[in-house]
MOPAC internal coordinates of N, CA, C and O (Angstrom, degrees):
PM7 1SCF
backbone

  N    0.0000 0     0.00 0     0.00 0    0    0    0
  C    1.4553 1     0.00 0     0.00 0    1    0    0
  C    1.5046 1   108.49 1     0.00 0    2    1    0
  O    1.2310 1   120.16 1   -47.58 1    3    2    1
  N    1.3191 1   117.29 1   132.42 1    3    2    1
  C    1.4676 1   119.63 1   176.54 1    5    3    2
  C    1.5435 1   110.37 1   -98.14 1    6    5    3
  O    1.2310 1   121.95 1   -28.67 1    7    6    5
  N    1.2975 1   113.87 1   151.33 1    7    6    5
  C    1.4750 1   119.06 1   177.46 1    9    7    6
  C    1.4833 1   107.39 1   -96.67 1   10    9    7
  O    1.2310 1   121.78 1   -46.27 1   11   10    9
  N    1.3808 1   114.20 1   133.73 1   11   10    9
  C    1.4469 1   120.17 1  -175.73 1   13   11   10
  C    1.5417 1   106.67 1  -115.08 1   14   13   11
  O    1.2310 1   120.19 1   -44.93 1   15   14   13
  N    1.3191 1   117.24 1   135.07 1   15   14   13
  C    1.4534 1   122.52 1   175.13 1   17   15   14
  C    1.4991 1   109.70 1   -74.82 1   18   17   15
  O    1.2310 1   119.37 1   -52.28 1   19   18   17
  N    1.3215 1   118.81 1   127.72 1   19   18   17
  C    1.4572 1   122.66 1   178.98 1   21   19   18
  C    1.5505 1   108.85 1   -84.59 1   22   21   19
  O    1.2310 1   121.59 1   -57.01 1   23   22   21
  N    1.3186 1   114.56 1   122.99 1   23   22   21
  C    1.4674 1   121.59 1   176.75 1   25   23   22
  C    1.5378 1   109.53 1   -97.52 1   26   25   23
  O    1.2310 1   119.79 1   164.47 1   27   26   25
  N    1.2896 1   118.00 1   -15.53 1   27   26   25
  C    1.4628 1   121.81 1  -178.82 1   29   27   26
  C    1.5286 1   110.46 1  -154.61 1   30   29   27
  O    1.2310 1   118.08 1    -7.90 1   31   30   29
  N    1.2732 1   121.26 1   172.10 1   31   30   29
  C    1.4241 1   123.75 1   175.63 1   33   31   30
  C    1.5513 1   110.40 1   -65.89 1   34   33   31
  O    1.2310 1   118.95 1   -32.85 1   35   34   33
  N    1.3100 1   119.60 1   147.15 1   35   34   33
  C    1.4669 1   120.23 1  -172.78 1   37   35   34
  C    1.5705 1   113.42 1   -72.40 1   38   37   35
  O    1.2310 1   119.67 1   157.21 1   39   38   37
  N    1.2959 1   118.24 1   -22.79 1   39   38   37
  C    1.4685 1   117.78 1   179.97 1   41   39   38
  C    1.5207 1   111.39 1   -89.02 1   42   41   39
  O    1.2310 1   120.44 1   -57.39 1   43   42   41
  N    1.3143 1   116.76 1   122.61 1   43   42   41
  C    1.4407 1   121.41 1  -177.47 1   45   43   42
  C    1.5203 1   114.08 1  -109.79 1   46   45   43
  O    1.2310 1   119.05 1   167.20 1   47   46   45
  N    1.3292 1   119.42 1   -12.80 1   47   46   45
  C    1.4584 1   123.27 1  -176.75 1   49   47   46
  C    1.4894 1   109.32 1  -167.14 1   50   49   47
  O    1.2310 1   120.17 1   -32.50 1   51   50   49
  N    1.3194 1   117.29 1   147.50 1   51   50   49
  C    1.5008 1   120.39 1   172.32 1   53   51   50
  C    1.5214 1   109.34 1  -138.72 1   54   53   51
  O    1.2310 1   121.53 1   -21.80 1   55   54   53
  N    1.3078 1   114.68 1   158.20 1   55   54   53
  C    1.4467 1   121.61 1   177.69 1   57   55   54
  C    1.5430 1   109.03 1  -133.07 1   58   57   55
  O    1.2310 1   120.22 1   -49.85 1   59   58   57
  N    1.3292 1   117.18 1   130.15 1   59   58   57
  C    1.4408 1   122.73 1   179.47 1   61   59   58
  C    1.5099 1   109.04 1  -107.79 1   62   61   59
  O    1.2310 1   119.24 1   -61.68 1   63   62   61
  N    1.3810 1   119.05 1   118.32 1   63   62   61
  C    1.4224 1   120.61 1  -178.58 1   65   63   62
  C    1.5258 1   111.47 1   -70.76 1   66   65   63
  O    1.2310 1   121.80 1   -37.54 1   67   66   65
  N    1.3423 1   114.16 1   142.46 1   67   66   65
  C    1.4818 1   118.70 1   176.85 1   69   67   66
  C    1.5655 1   108.49 1  -135.66 1   70   69   67
  O    1.2310 1   122.08 1   -18.68 1   71   70   69
  N    1.3234 1   113.62 1   161.32 1   71   70   69
  C    1.4547 1   118.83 1   176.59 1   73   71   70
  C    1.5381 1   111.02 1  -112.67 1   74   73   71
  O    1.2310 1   121.16 1   164.00 1   75   74   73
  N    1.3584 1   115.38 1   -16.00 1   75   74   73
  C    1.4662 1   120.89 1   178.67 1   77   75   74
  C    1.5207 1   104.87 1  -140.91 1   78   77   75
  O    1.2310 1   121.09 1   -75.65 1   79   78   77
  N    1.3591 1   115.53 1   104.35 1   79   78   77
  C    1.4732 1   119.51 1  -174.03 1   81   79   78
  C    1.4962 1   113.78 1   -65.06 1   82   81   79
  O    1.2310 1   120.12 1   137.08 1   83   82   81
  N    1.3443 1   117.38 1   -42.92 1   83   82   81
  C    1.4547 1   120.67 1   179.01 1   85   83   82
  C    1.5167 1   114.00 1   -61.26 1   86   85   83
  O    1.2310 1   121.02 1   136.25 1   87   86   85
  N    1.3710 1   115.65 1   -43.75 1   87   86   85
  C    1.4402 1   121.06 1   176.20 1   89   87   86
  C    1.5188 1   112.06 1   -62.35 1   90   89   87
  O    1.2310 1   120.60 1   132.78 1   91   90   89
  N    1.3045 1   116.46 1   -47.22 1   91   90   89
  C    1.5025 1   122.35 1   179.09 1   93   91   90
  C    1.5162 1   110.18 1   -61.35 1   94   93   91
  O    1.2310 1   119.85 1   134.81 1   95   94   93
  N    1.3686 1   117.90 1   -45.19 1   95   94   93
  C    1.4737 1   121.31 1   179.99 1   97   95   94
  C    1.5361 1   109.24 1   -58.84 1   98   97   95
  O    1.2310 1   120.39 1   133.58 1   99   98   97
  N    1.3262 1   116.86 1   -46.42 1   99   98   97
  C    1.4586 1   120.39 1  -179.32 1  101   99   98
  C    1.5211 1   111.97 1   -61.53 1  102  101   99
  O    1.2310 1   119.77 1   141.02 1  103  102  101
  N    1.3097 1   118.04 1   -38.98 1  103  102  101
  C    1.4405 1   123.59 1  -178.35 1  105  103  102
  C    1.5458 1   109.76 1   -67.14 1  106  105  103
  O    1.2310 1   119.63 1   128.21 1  107  106  105
  N    1.3423 1   118.31 1   -51.79 1  107  106  105
  C    1.4543 1   119.20 1  -179.01 1  109  107  106
  C    1.4699 1   114.79 1   -68.03 1  110  109  107
  O    1.2310 1   119.69 1   146.20 1  111  110  109
  N    1.3653 1   118.20 1   -33.80 1  111  110  109
  C    1.4567 1   119.09 1   175.79 1  113  111  110
  C    1.4818 1   110.81 1   -67.85 1  114  113  111
  O    1.2310 1   117.89 1   143.37 1  115  114  113
  N    1.3605 1   121.61 1   -36.63 1  115  114  113
  C    1.4293 1   122.57 1  -178.47 1  117  115  114
  C    1.5117 1   109.93 1   -73.97 1  118  117  115
  O    1.2310 1   118.97 1   139.49 1  119  118  117
  N    1.2817 1   119.57 1   -40.51 1  119  118  117
  C    1.4568 1   122.10 1  -176.53 1  121  119  118
  C    1.5506 1   112.57 1   -74.34 1  122  121  119
  O    1.2310 1   120.62 1   133.77 1  123  122  121
  N    1.3256 1   116.42 1   -46.23 1  123  122  121
  C    1.4712 1   119.66 1  -173.45 1  125  123  122
  C    1.5025 1   114.53 1  -100.41 1  126  125  123
  O    1.2310 1   118.83 1   177.22 1  127  126  125
  N    1.2987 1   119.83 1    -2.78 1  127  126  125
  C    1.4611 1   124.95 1   172.12 1  129  127  126
  C    1.5500 1   113.00 1    62.78 1  130  129  127
  O    1.2310 1   120.04 1  -140.06 1  131  130  129
  N    1.3117 1   117.52 1    39.94 1  131  130  129
  C    1.4957 1   119.44 1   171.99 1  133  131  130
  C    1.5092 1   107.51 1  -136.14 1  134  133  131
  O    1.2310 1   121.30 1   -16.33 1  135  134  133
  N    1.3152 1   115.13 1   163.67 1  135  134  133
  C    1.4799 1   121.97 1  -179.03 1  137  135  134
  C    1.5231 1   109.60 1   -90.66 1  138  137  135
  O    1.2310 1   122.11 1   -37.97 1  139  138  137
  N    1.3199 1   113.57 1   142.03 1  139  138  137
  C    1.4805 1   121.09 1   176.42 1  141  139  138
  C    1.5167 1   107.41 1  -116.31 1  142  141  139
  O    1.2310 1   120.15 1   -52.72 1  143  142  141
  N    1.3223 1   117.32 1   127.28 1  143  142  141
  C    1.4660 1   122.85 1   177.55 1  145  143  142
  C    1.5175 1   108.63 1   -96.50 1  146  145  143
  O    1.2310 1   119.94 1   -53.88 1  147  146  145
  N    1.3327 1   117.73 1   126.12 1  147  146  145
  C    1.4530 1   122.44 1   179.21 1  149  147  146
  C    1.5057 1   109.35 1   -94.22 1  150  149  147
  O    1.2310 1   121.71 1   -44.86 1  151  150  149
  N    1.3494 1   114.33 1   135.14 1  151  150  149
  C    1.4688 1   120.99 1   177.22 1  153  151  150
  C    1.5536 1   107.05 1  -131.97 1  154  153  151
  O    1.2310 1   121.27 1   -59.14 1  155  154  153
  N    1.3511 1   115.18 1   120.86 1  155  154  153
  C    1.4446 1   118.62 1   178.24 1  157  155  154
  C    1.4939 1   109.60 1   -86.06 1  158  157  155
  O    1.2310 1   120.25 1   -32.38 1  159  158  157
  N    1.3786 1   117.13 1   147.62 1  159  158  157
  C    1.4058 1   122.56 1   174.89 1  161  159  158
  C    1.4862 1   109.28 1  -138.77 1  162  161  159
  O    1.2310 1   119.34 1     0.18 1  163  162  161
  N    1.3455 1   118.87 1  -179.82 1  163  162  161
  C    1.4881 1   122.36 1  -173.71 1  165  163  162
  C    1.5395 1   110.61 1   -65.18 1  166  165  163
  O    1.2310 1   119.35 1   159.28 1  167  166  165
  N    1.3382 1   118.84 1   -20.72 1  167  166  165
  C    1.4285 1   121.17 1  -176.74 1  169  167  166
  C    1.5077 1   115.32 1  -100.66 1  170  169  167
  O    1.2310 1   120.73 1   173.17 1  171  170  169
  N    1.3372 1   116.20 1    -6.83 1  171  170  169
  C    1.4564 1   121.71 1  -179.41 1  173  171  170
  C    1.5286 1   110.65 1   152.29 1  174  173  171
  O    1.2310 1   119.70 1    49.15 1  175  174  173
  N    1.2772 1   118.18 1  -130.85 1  175  174  173
  C    1.4299 1   120.82 1   175.04 1  177  175  174
  C    1.5330 1   112.43 1  -149.56 1  178  177  175
  O    1.2310 1   120.93 1   -21.30 1  179  178  177
  N    1.3452 1   115.83 1   158.70 1  179  178  177
  C    1.4786 1   123.14 1   176.82 1  181  179  178
  C    1.5079 1   108.77 1  -126.94 1  182  181  179
  O    1.2310 1   121.55 1   -40.08 1  183  182  181
  N    1.3242 1   114.63 1   139.92 1  183  182  181
  C    1.4440 1   121.73 1   171.29 1  185  183  182
  C    1.4737 1   109.19 1  -109.42 1  186  185  183
  O    1.2310 1   119.53 1   -73.78 1  187  186  185
  N    1.2901 1   118.49 1   106.22 1  187  186  185
  C    1.4535 1   125.77 1  -170.65 1  189  187  186
  C    1.5416 1   111.31 1   -77.70 1  190  189  187
  O    1.2310 1   119.91 1   -54.29 1  191  190  189
  N    1.3708 1   117.78 1   125.71 1  191  190  189
  C    1.4680 1   122.04 1   169.71 1  193  191  190
  C    1.4745 1   107.67 1   -75.86 1  194  193  191
  O    1.2310 1   120.73 1   -20.19 1  195  194  193
  N    1.3632 1   116.21 1   159.81 1  195  194  193
  C    1.4657 1   119.55 1   177.01 1  197  195  194
  C    1.5175 1   109.26 1   -62.11 1  198  197  195
  O    1.2310 1   121.61 1   -26.26 1  199  198  197
  N    1.3522 1   114.52 1   153.74 1  199  198  197
  C    1.4749 1   120.34 1  -178.18 1  201  199  198
  C    1.4991 1   109.16 1  -142.11 1  202  201  199
  O    1.2310 1   120.96 1   -40.67 1  203  202  201
  N    1.3360 1   115.77 1   139.33 1  203  202  201
  C    1.4335 1   123.10 1   171.81 1  205  203  202
  C    1.5243 1   110.77 1  -120.31 1  206  205  203
  O    1.2310 1   119.03 1   -52.68 1  207  206  205
  N    1.2488 1   119.46 1   127.32 1  207  206  205
  C    1.4522 1   124.34 1  -176.88 1  209  207  206
  C    1.5706 1   108.59 1   -65.02 1  210  209  207
  O    1.2310 1   119.93 1   151.10 1  211  210  209
  N    1.2913 1   117.75 1   -28.90 1  211  210  209
  C    1.4574 1   122.01 1  -174.95 1  213  211  210
  C    1.5166 1   113.24 1  -110.85 1  214  213  211
  O    1.2310 1   119.57 1   174.05 1  215  214  213
  N    1.3355 1   118.43 1    -5.95 1  215  214  213
  C    1.4755 1   123.77 1  -176.57 1  217  215  214
  C    1.4944 1   111.79 1   -75.72 1  218  217  215
  O    1.2310 1   121.49 1   -14.55 1  219  218  217
  N    1.3585 1   114.76 1   165.45 1  219  218  217
  C    1.4218 1   123.74 1   177.90 1  221  219  218
  C    1.5414 1   110.94 1   -78.72 1  222  221  219
  O    1.2310 1   120.80 1   -34.52 1  223  222  221
  N    1.3351 1   116.07 1   145.48 1  223  222  221
  C    1.4856 1   119.24 1   175.76 1  225  223  222
  C    1.4862 1   113.89 1    89.54 1  226  225  223
  O    1.2310 1   121.69 1    -0.88 1  227  226  225
  N    1.3109 1   114.38 1   179.12 1  227  226  225
  C    1.4825 1   123.66 1  -178.65 1  229  227  226
  C    1.5178 1   110.01 1  -106.54 1  230  229  227
  O    1.2310 1   120.12 1   -26.72 1  231  230  229
  N    1.2984 1   117.38 1   153.28 1  231  230  229
  C    1.4629 1   121.68 1   170.66 1  233  231  230
  C    1.5414 1   107.00 1  -111.12 1  234  233  231
  O    1.2310 1   122.26 1    -4.16 1  235  234  233
  N    1.3790 1   113.27 1   175.84 1  235  234  233
  C    1.4252 1   116.40 1  -175.53 1  237  235  234
  C    1.5077 1   108.08 1  -167.87 1  238  237  235
  O    1.2310 1   121.53 1    20.93 1  239  238  237
  N    1.3364 1   114.68 1  -159.07 1  239  238  237
  C    1.4595 1   119.87 1  -176.32 1  241  239  238
  C    1.5317 1   111.71 1  -152.93 1  242  241  239
  O    1.2310 1   121.74 1   -25.80 1  243  242  241
  N    1.3521 1   114.28 1   154.20 1  243  242  241
  C    1.4434 1   118.39 1   164.38 1  245  243  242
  C    1.4934 1   107.85 1   -78.95 1  246  245  243
  O    1.2310 1   118.20 1   -37.12 1  247  246  245
  N    1.3156 1   121.04 1   142.88 1  247  246  245
  C    1.4560 1   120.47 1  -176.63 1  249  247  246
  C    1.5279 1   109.13 1  -135.75 1  250  249  247
  O    1.2310 1   122.05 1   -49.63 1  251  250  249
  N    1.3578 1   113.67 1   130.37 1  251  250  249
  C    1.4282 1   123.88 1   176.32 1  253  251  250
  C    1.5042 1   107.57 1  -116.10 1  254  253  251
  O    1.2310 1   119.97 1   -62.97 1  255  254  253
  N    1.3400 1   117.66 1   117.03 1  255  254  253
  C    1.4358 1   119.26 1  -178.80 1  257  255  254
  C    1.5727 1   110.42 1   172.21 1  258  257  255
  O    1.2310 1   122.42 1    -8.60 1  259  258  257
  N    1.3209 1   112.97 1   171.40 1  259  258  257
  C    1.4587 1   120.69 1  -179.80 1  261  259  258
  C    1.5004 1   109.82 1   -60.85 1  262  261  259
  O    1.2310 1   120.57 1   -46.99 1  263  262  261
  N    1.3319 1   116.51 1   133.01 1  263  262  261
  C    1.4329 1   122.92 1   178.60 1  265  263  262
  C    1.5172 1   113.51 1    90.54 1  266  265  263
  O    1.2310 1   119.04 1   175.27 1  267  266  265
  N    1.3531 1   119.43 1    -4.73 1  267  266  265
  C    1.4410 1   123.78 1   177.93 1  269  267  266
  C    1.5156 1   108.21 1  -102.75 1  270  269  267
  O    1.2310 1   120.96 1   -69.64 1  271  270  269
  N    1.3517 1   115.77 1   110.36 1  271  270  269
  C    1.4965 1   121.25 1  -176.85 1  273  271  270
  C    1.4882 1   108.43 1  -124.50 1  274  273  271
  O    1.2310 1   119.61 1   -61.22 1  275  274  273
  N    1.3254 1   118.35 1   118.78 1  275  274  273
  C    1.4726 1   120.69 1   176.18 1  277  275  274
  C    1.5529 1   110.85 1   -58.91 1  278  277  275
  O    1.2310 1   120.36 1   -29.95 1  279  278  277
  N    1.3264 1   116.92 1   150.05 1  279  278  277
  C    1.4604 1   120.25 1  -177.23 1  281  279  278
  C    1.5265 1   111.03 1  -153.46 1  282  281  279
  O    1.2310 1   120.83 1   -35.73 1  283  282  281
  N    1.3316 1   116.01 1   144.27 1  283  282  281
  C    1.4431 1   121.38 1   171.90 1  285  283  282
  C    1.5257 1   112.32 1   -91.13 1  286  285  283
  O    1.2310 1   120.87 1   166.51 1  287  286  285
  N    1.3411 1   115.94 1   -13.49 1  287  286  285
  C    1.4523 1   118.70 1  -173.75 1  289  287  286
  C    1.5300 1   115.04 1  -113.59 1  290  289  287
  O    1.2310 1   120.23 1  -174.76 1  291  290  289
  N    1.3012 1   117.17 1     5.24 1  291  290  289
  C    1.5020 1   118.56 1  -179.12 1  293  291  290
  C    1.5003 1   113.13 1   -94.30 1  294  293  291
  O    1.2310 1   120.93 1    32.81 1  295  294  293
  N    1.2935 1   115.84 1  -147.19 1  295  294  293
  C    1.4353 1   125.50 1  -179.08 1  297  295  294
  C    1.5403 1   109.75 1   -52.64 1  298  297  295
  O    1.2310 1   119.95 1   -35.45 1  299  298  297
  N    1.3034 1   117.70 1   144.55 1  299  298  297
  C    1.4482 1   121.34 1  -179.55 1  301  299  298
  C    1.5455 1   109.31 1  -125.53 1  302  301  299
  O    1.2310 1   120.48 1   -59.24 1  303  302  301
  N    1.3169 1   116.69 1   120.76 1  303  302  301
  C    1.4336 1   121.07 1   174.82 1  305  303  302
  C    1.5145 1   109.68 1  -109.64 1  306  305  303
  O    1.2310 1   120.44 1   -27.55 1  307  306  305
  N    1.3075 1   116.76 1   152.45 1  307  306  305
  C    1.4583 1   123.47 1  -179.42 1  309  307  306
  C    1.5241 1   112.72 1  -113.81 1  310  309  307
  O    1.2310 1   119.98 1   -44.13 1  311  310  309
  N    1.3022 1   117.64 1   135.87 1  311  310  309
  C    1.4646 1   123.46 1   171.72 1  313  311  310
  C    1.5079 1   107.46 1   -98.35 1  314  313  311
  O    1.2310 1   120.15 1   -47.19 1  315  314  313
  N    1.3127 1   117.33 1   132.81 1  315  314  313
  C    1.4461 1   122.15 1   178.77 1  317  315  314
  C    1.5321 1   107.62 1   -78.54 1  318  317  315
  O    1.2310 1   121.34 1   -47.94 1  319  318  317
  N    1.3608 1   115.04 1   132.06 1  319  318  317
  C    1.4181 1   121.98 1  -179.08 1  321  319  318
  C    1.5171 1   110.20 1  -131.62 1  322  321  319
  O    1.2310 1   119.53 1   -21.29 1  323  322  321
  N    1.3153 1   118.51 1   158.71 1  323  322  321
  C    1.4673 1   121.42 1   174.62 1  325  323  322
  C    1.5256 1   108.86 1  -101.52 1  326  325  323
  O    1.2310 1   118.99 1   157.85 1  327  326  325
  N    1.2901 1   119.53 1   -22.15 1  327  326  325
  C    1.4735 1   122.36 1  -175.32 1  329  327  326
  C    1.5190 1   108.93 1  -140.32 1  330  329  327
  O    1.2310 1   118.82 1   -94.99 1  331  330  329
  N    1.3412 1   119.85 1    85.01 1  331  330  329
  C    1.4388 1   124.11 1  -177.49 1  333  331  330
  C    1.5254 1   111.68 1   -58.23 1  334  333  331
  O    1.2310 1   120.07 1   138.42 1  335  334  333
  N    1.3436 1   117.48 1   -41.58 1  335  334  333
  C    1.4540 1   118.77 1  -178.30 1  337  335  334
  C    1.5556 1   112.56 1   -58.32 1  338  337  335
  O    1.2310 1   120.49 1   134.21 1  339  338  337
  N    1.3314 1   116.67 1   -45.79 1  339  338  337
  C    1.4220 1   121.06 1   177.73 1  341  339  338
  C    1.5341 1   111.74 1   -63.33 1  342  341  339
  O    1.2310 1   121.27 1   141.92 1  343  342  341
  N    1.3317 1   115.18 1   -38.08 1  343  342  341
  C    1.4870 1   118.21 1   179.11 1  345  343  342
  C    1.5260 1   110.86 1   -66.38 1  346  345  343
  O    1.2310 1   121.38 1   137.88 1  347  346  345
  N    1.3409 1   114.96 1   -42.12 1  347  346  345
  C    1.4997 1   116.89 1   176.61 1  349  347  346
  C    1.5204 1   112.53 1   -60.46 1  350  349  347
  O    1.2310 1   118.97 1   144.74 1  351  350  349
  N    1.3220 1   119.57 1   -35.26 1  351  350  349
  C    1.4247 1   121.88 1   175.95 1  353  351  350
  C    1.5542 1   110.17 1   -62.97 1  354  353  351
  O    1.2310 1   120.79 1   137.17 1  355  354  353
  N    1.3362 1   116.09 1   -42.83 1  355  354  353
  C    1.4793 1   120.38 1   178.91 1  357  355  354
  C    1.4854 1   110.33 1   -65.34 1  358  357  355
  O    1.2310 1   119.00 1   144.08 1  359  358  357
  N    1.3158 1   119.52 1   -35.92 1  359  358  357
  C    1.4703 1   123.48 1   178.99 1  361  359  358
  C    1.5318 1   107.45 1   -60.61 1  362  361  359
  O    1.2310 1   120.36 1   127.78 1  363  362  361
  N    1.2853 1   116.91 1   -52.22 1  363  362  361
  C    1.4902 1   119.97 1  -179.97 1  365  363  362
  C    1.5192 1   113.78 1   -58.76 1  366  365  363
  O    1.2310 1   121.46 1   137.90 1  367  366  365
  N    1.3633 1   114.81 1   -42.10 1  367  366  365
  C    1.4713 1   119.86 1  -178.40 1  369  367  366
  C    1.5249 1   111.79 1   -70.59 1  370  369  367
  O    1.2310 1   120.59 1   159.60 1  371  370  369
  N    1.3346 1   116.48 1   -20.40 1  371  370  369
  C    1.4546 1   121.55 1  -174.71 1  373  371  370
  C    1.5209 1   114.46 1  -101.10 1  374  373  371
  O    1.2310 1   120.85 1  -172.40 1  375  374  373
  N    1.3467 1   115.99 1     7.60 1  375  374  373
  C    1.4437 1   119.25 1   175.49 1  377  375  374
  C    1.5221 1   114.83 1    97.40 1  378  377  375
  O    1.2310 1   119.45 1  -174.68 1  379  378  377
  N    1.2945 1   118.65 1     5.32 1  379  378  377
  C    1.4510 1   123.19 1   176.81 1  381  379  378
  C    1.5123 1   112.14 1   -94.36 1  382  381  379
  O    1.2310 1   120.59 1    -3.08 1  383  382  381
  N    1.3234 1   116.47 1   176.92 1  383  382  381
  C    1.4458 1   120.83 1   177.68 1  385  383  382
  C    1.4901 1   111.13 1  -126.60 1  386  385  383
  O    1.2310 1   120.30 1   -27.89 1  387  386  385
  N    1.3194 1   117.04 1   152.11 1  387  386  385
  C    1.4425 1   122.62 1   174.08 1  389  387  386
  C    1.4989 1   109.21 1   -92.38 1  390  389  387
  O    1.2310 1   118.76 1   -62.90 1  391  390  389
  N    1.2942 1   119.96 1   117.10 1  391  390  389
  C    1.4762 1   123.91 1   179.62 1  393  391  390
  C    1.5187 1   110.99 1   -86.18 1  394  393  391
  O    1.2310 1   120.48 1   133.63 1  395  394  393
  N    1.3167 1   116.69 1   -46.37 1  395  394  393
  C    1.4338 1   123.86 1   177.91 1  397  395  394
  C    1.5285 1   109.82 1  -132.89 1  398  397  395
  O    1.2310 1   121.41 1   -56.48 1  399  398  397
  N    1.3077 1   114.90 1   123.52 1  399  398  397
  C    1.4604 1   122.67 1  -178.91 1  401  399  398
  C    1.5239 1   109.81 1   -61.63 1  402  401  399
  O    1.2310 1   120.04 1   -13.64 1  403  402  401
  N    1.3132 1   117.54 1   166.36 1  403  402  401
  C    1.4466 1   124.10 1   174.64 1  405  403  402
  C    1.5034 1   107.89 1   -52.70 1  406  405  403
  O    1.2310 1   121.23 1   -52.51 1  407  406  405
  N    1.3552 1   115.25 1   127.49 1  407  406  405
  C    1.4491 1   121.93 1  -176.06 1  409  407  406
  C    1.5691 1   108.37 1  -128.74 1  410  409  407
  O    1.2310 1   121.51 1   -47.31 1  411  410  409
  N    1.3145 1   114.71 1   132.69 1  411  410  409
  C    1.4441 1   124.32 1  -179.62 1  413  411  410
  C    1.5564 1   108.85 1   -76.69 1  414  413  411
  O    1.2310 1   121.10 1   -51.53 1  415  414  413
  N    1.3474 1   115.49 1   128.47 1  415  414  413
  C    1.4811 1   120.75 1   177.59 1  417  415  414
  C    1.5083 1   107.92 1  -122.33 1  418  417  415
  O    1.2310 1   120.24 1  -146.81 1  419  418  417
  N    1.2806 1   117.15 1    33.19 1  419  418  417
  C    1.4836 1   121.61 1   173.96 1  421  419  418
  C    1.4809 1   114.53 1    67.08 1  422  421  419
  O    1.2310 1   119.99 1    50.13 1  423  422  421
  N    1.3062 1   117.63 1  -129.87 1  423  422  421
  C    1.4780 1   123.70 1  -176.31 1  425  423  422
  C    1.5258 1   110.39 1   -64.77 1  426  425  423
  O    1.2310 1   119.56 1   163.24 1  427  426  425
  N    1.3078 1   118.45 1   -16.76 1  427  426  425
  C    1.4944 1   120.72 1  -177.80 1  429  427  426
  C    1.5075 1   111.84 1   -91.85 1  430  429  427
  O    1.2310 1   119.39 1   179.15 1  431  430  429
  N    1.3242 1   118.77 1    -0.85 1  431  430  429
  C    1.4440 1   122.33 1   173.49 1  433  431  430
  C    1.5021 1   114.88 1   100.63 1  434  433  431
  O    1.2310 1   120.43 1    49.97 1  435  434  433
  N    1.2979 1   116.79 1  -130.03 1  435  434  433
  C    1.4907 1   124.19 1  -174.96 1  437  435  434
  C    1.5292 1   110.57 1  -140.33 1  438  437  435
  O    1.2310 1   121.80 1   -27.87 1  439  438  437
  N    1.3189 1   114.15 1   152.13 1  439  438  437
  C    1.4710 1   118.46 1   173.88 1  441  439  438
  C    1.5207 1   109.64 1  -140.90 1  442  441  439
  O    1.2310 1   122.10 1   -17.52 1  443  442  441
  N    1.3203 1   113.59 1   162.48 1  443  442  441
  C    1.4879 1   120.64 1   173.22 1  445  443  442
  C    1.5390 1   105.78 1  -151.92 1  446  445  443
  O    1.2310 1   120.69 1   -19.37 1  447  446  445
  N    1.3240 1   116.28 1   160.63 1  447  446  445
  C    1.4438 1   122.56 1   174.14 1  449  447  446
  C    1.5294 1   109.59 1  -119.86 1  450  449  447
  O    1.2310 1   121.83 1   -41.13 1  451  450  449
  N    1.3350 1   114.09 1   138.87 1  451  450  449
  C    1.4490 1   120.79 1   177.07 1  453  451  450
  C    1.5089 1   110.13 1  -124.79 1  454  453  451
  O    1.2310 1   121.12 1   -16.99 1  455  454  453
  N    1.3320 1   115.47 1   163.01 1  455  454  453
  C    1.4407 1   121.33 1   170.00 1  457  455  454
  C    1.5283 1   105.86 1  -113.98 1  458  457  455
  O    1.2310 1   120.25 1   -55.96 1  459  458  457
  N    1.3297 1   117.13 1   124.04 1  459  458  457
  C    1.4549 1   120.14 1   178.76 1  461  459  458
  C    1.5345 1   111.14 1   -77.17 1  462  461  459
  O    1.2310 1   119.25 1    -0.81 1  463  462  461
  N    1.2995 1   119.03 1   179.19 1  463  462  461
  C    1.4524 1   122.10 1  -178.42 1  465  463  462
  C    1.5139 1   114.13 1   -67.30 1  466  465  463
  O    1.2310 1   120.49 1   167.82 1  467  466  465
  N    1.3242 1   116.66 1   -12.18 1  467  466  465
  C    1.4572 1   121.22 1  -176.60 1  469  467  466
  C    1.5539 1   113.05 1   -99.25 1  470  469  467
  O    1.2310 1   121.63 1   171.77 1  471  470  469
  N    1.3508 1   114.49 1    -8.23 1  471  470  469
  C    1.4716 1   117.71 1   179.76 1  473  471  470
  C    1.5287 1   113.69 1    99.72 1  474  473  471
  O    1.2310 1   119.56 1  -165.55 1  475  474  473
  N    1.3436 1   118.45 1    14.45 1  475  474  473
  C    1.4553 1   123.12 1   178.52 1  477  475  474
  C    1.5460 1   108.48 1   -94.15 1  478  477  475
  O    1.2310 1   121.32 1   -36.73 1  479  478  477
  N    1.3107 1   115.08 1   143.27 1  479  478  477
  C    1.4711 1   123.73 1   171.21 1  481  479  478
  C    1.5241 1   106.24 1   -85.73 1  482  481  479
  O    1.2310 1   120.56 1   -53.19 1  483  482  481
  N    1.3138 1   116.53 1   126.81 1  483  482  481
  C    1.4914 1   122.49 1  -179.96 1  485  483  482
  C    1.5112 1   106.27 1  -128.76 1  486  485  483
  O    1.2310 1   120.23 1   -41.31 1  487  486  485
  N    1.3569 1   117.17 1   138.69 1  487  486  485
  C    1.4586 1   120.64 1   176.89 1  489  487  486
  C    1.5120 1   111.96 1   -97.94 1  490  489  487
  O    1.2310 1   121.69 1   -28.26 1  491  490  489
  N    1.3317 1   114.37 1   151.74 1  491  490  489
  C    1.4641 1   121.97 1   170.33 1  493  491  490
  C    1.5153 1   109.47 1  -119.61 1  494  493  491
  O    1.2310 1   120.53 1   -37.87 1  495  494  493
  N    1.3355 1   116.59 1   142.13 1  495  494  493
  C    1.4749 1   120.08 1  -178.89 1  497  495  494
  C    1.5011 1   108.45 1  -136.80 1  498  497  495
  O    1.2310 1   120.87 1   -41.34 1  499  498  497
  N    1.3081 1   115.95 1   138.66 1  499  498  497
  C    1.4734 1   122.03 1   175.00 1  501  499  498
  C    1.5630 1   108.17 1  -136.52 1  502  501  499
  O    1.2310 1   120.93 1   -43.12 1  503  502  501
  N    1.2719 1   115.82 1   136.88 1  503  502  501
  C    1.5034 1   119.48 1   174.64 1  505  503  502
  C    1.4985 1   106.66 1   -77.14 1  506  505  503
  O    1.2310 1   121.03 1   -21.94 1  507  506  505
  N    1.3598 1   115.64 1   158.06 1  507  506  505
  C    1.4641 1   118.66 1  -178.97 1  509  507  506
  C    1.5111 1   111.80 1   -66.00 1  510  509  507
  O    1.2310 1   120.10 1   180.00 1  511  510  509

């Protein structure tokens, strides 16, 4: 096995399965305060999250299409937040559920888990 020097974070893109694109778009825009642009294609549609070519982290999309099934038990992605408590309030007001309340993880900050309107488990993380 060879050791490879990491020049960037290993995740470059993510896709969140949805069953109702308009409902999911409204939820993510309300909770995370950014705009999502929807683009239809022959296989379904994608709701594009904002992206910066030079910014930190990965971008992704909401995806409606064959083979995309929301899940509480599958892959878990985390959105970086500065105020998890305020975000959890927005989740509740926007039709989502809080699965795990804000939890202290010491020097690594805090995390919480939510369920979006589509049935996906999503993580929130904030540094101390």
